[in-house]
Steps between C-alpha positions, in 0.01 A plus 500: 500500500210739545563839646227676688477869553261679722263762362695782662826390335333486159337839549828657613679355197228628270515844660876517444458379143231752416658791686829477316358673195181689558317643199621848594862382505464329164346814350775717650766268359335505159478881511868528599600260224290695250664825614846348450402381153358844417820664626718267293281556192519877552880480519511295180260735321720796587815331369684588180467142370122510535491839328689355202253213472207739533643719225532199269150382588359845424677514163373157402146576621496815288620296202226241558234771520620660178522172311164377629328807354631427150546124476330174591599292802695262274736772374853367576632820664192517722534135603869558574425811707237315701751223570752764610242630750467148642875470546520849654227407747688184597813705571299765686358234731849364546616841621201535732595171667837643605524543876547851637848408631614451139338819368841666470582255219221640282718745311456655159758253368281209613199661336690543174615137515141389548376714211770364268419145610134563418595625154712191439222271629255654254756460221551135597123443508466652153782284361350185652176563315676453165817303579582183688692510828803342330536797263813711570298823526273348763798363692667840489187677622452242777858552613446878519193449721700262721786750535265778609313268737830394654598864560162574657527198729850607601366835615182374667670199652 
């Protein structure tokens, strides 16, 4: 069955369709969303947990700078420190993704848990470079990382 619509019905439908979200409305919505994201990020950045991560990141960056002046890029401590910076950045982004309603969960205890988890992740990474996953030391280190991750998830939900 063919349906026929008059020109006026099509134009009215198109006008309703296009008027629902005008470019100004879309831009206003995007600006409001951006403001909410900025507000949430500002709350996270002012939290104790973020401060703990930033402290750790600063310490590791200073270590990297010092080692890079004296050693080559292949120096094991320098490689390890650079890996630690990667893990810290991953956790920092994780914190920044927390919604502003959950900002009260970002306590110093959470920050310390995250820093300890990072340290254990780096230790696990170092062990895995020389030992197989079945080795008891690797299993032990993996379990420590899992325990800290579990505690962090319990807090963040």
